[in-house]
C-alpha positions in Angstrom: -19.9 44.6 -64.7 -20.5 41.0 -65.6 -18.0 38.8 -67.5 -18.8 37.7 -71.0 -19.3 33.9 -70.6 -18.2 33.4 -74.2 -14.7 34.8 -73.3 -14.2 32.8 -70.1 -11.9 29.9 -69.9 -13.5 26.5 -69.3 -13.4 25.1 -65.8 -10.0 23.8 -64.7 -11.4 20.3 -64.4 -13.7 20.3 -67.4 -13.7 16.7 -68.8 -13.5 18.2 -72.3 -9.9 19.0 -71.6 -9.1 15.3 -71.8 -9.2 15.9 -75.6 -5.9 17.7 -75.1 -4.3 14.4 -74.7 -4.3 14.2 -78.6 -2.3 17.4 -78.7 0.1 16.1 -76.1 0.5 12.9 -78.1 1.3 14.9 -81.2 3.8 17.0 -79.3 5.6 14.0 -77.6 4.5 10.9 -79.5 7.1 8.5 -78.2 6.6 9.4 -74.5 2.8 9.4 -74.8 2.8 6.0 -76.6 5.0 4.6 -73.8 2.6 6.0 -71.2 -0.4 4.5 -72.9 1.4 1.1 -73.3 2.3 1.1 -69.6 -1.2 2.1 -68.6 -2.7 -0.6 -70.7 -0.3 -3.2 -69.2 -1.0 -2.1 -65.7 -4.8 -2.4 -66.0 -4.7 -5.7 -68.0 -6.4 -8.7 -66.3 -3.7 -10.5 -64.3 -3.2 -11.7 -60.8 -5.7 -9.0 -59.9 -9.0 -8.7 -61.8 -9.7 -5.6 -63.8 -12.5 -4.7 -61.3 -10.0 -4.8 -58.4 -7.5 -2.7 -60.3 -10.2 -0.1 -61.1 -11.3 0.0 -57.5 -7.7 0.5 -56.5 -7.3 3.2 -59.1 -10.5 4.9 -57.8 -9.1 4.8 -54.2 -5.9 6.4 -55.3 -7.8 9.0 -57.4 -9.8 10.0 -54.4 -6.6 10.2 -52.3 -4.9 12.4 -54.9 -8.1 14.2 -55.5 -8.0 14.0 -59.3 -11.5 14.6 -60.6 -10.6 13.3 -64.0 -9.3 10.0 -62.5 -12.3 9.7 -60.2 -14.7 10.0 -63.0 -12.8 7.8 -65.4 -12.0 5.0 -62.9 -15.5 5.1 -61.4 -17.0 4.4 -64.9 -14.4 1.7 -65.6 -15.0 0.1 -62.2 -18.7 0.0 -62.9 -18.1 -1.4 -66.3 -16.0 -4.1 -64.7 -18.9 -5.0 -62.4 -18.3 -2.9 -59.3 -21.4 -1.9 -57.4 -22.2 1.0 -55.0 -21.0 -0.9 -51.9 -17.6 -1.8 -53.5 -17.1 1.7 -54.7 -18.0 3.1 -51.3 -15.7 0.7 -49.5 -12.8 1.6 -51.9 -13.4 5.3 -51.1 -13.5 4.7 -47.4 -10.3 2.7 -47.4 -8.7 5.6 -49.3 -10.0 8.0 -46.6 -8.7 5.7 -43.8 -5.2 5.5 -45.4 -5.1 9.2 -45.8 -6.2 9.9 -42.3 -3.8 7.2 -40.9 -1.0 8.9 -42.7 -1.8 12.1 -40.9 -2.0 10.4 -37.6 1.3 8.5 -37.8 3.1 11.5 -39.2 1.8 13.4 -36.2 4.0 11.2 -34.0 6.9 13.4 -35.2 5.3 16.3 -33.4 5.5 14.5 -30.1 8.9 15.2 -28.3 
């Protein structure tokens, strides 16, 4: 028996689900407005450029393995001028930090 594709739920990480942020904003308008204001302030040009901030966000997104954030911050990094080499280096720094965390936490296993 095959499943009816019309009855199946969309993929867990379907980018279309980002549209649900509007529902969340309606359900908790004050909190969501505060989040959006904080997010805008954090990513505003400042001591760090928008490009650097987006590359940082991409590195964190890869580490936390959030496909939404990876897609969104990759696009924003590119819009801010990031190229393939910069994106690749950000991803590799993320991988190094994650691996390093495992290695140094492994020192607790040595008695």
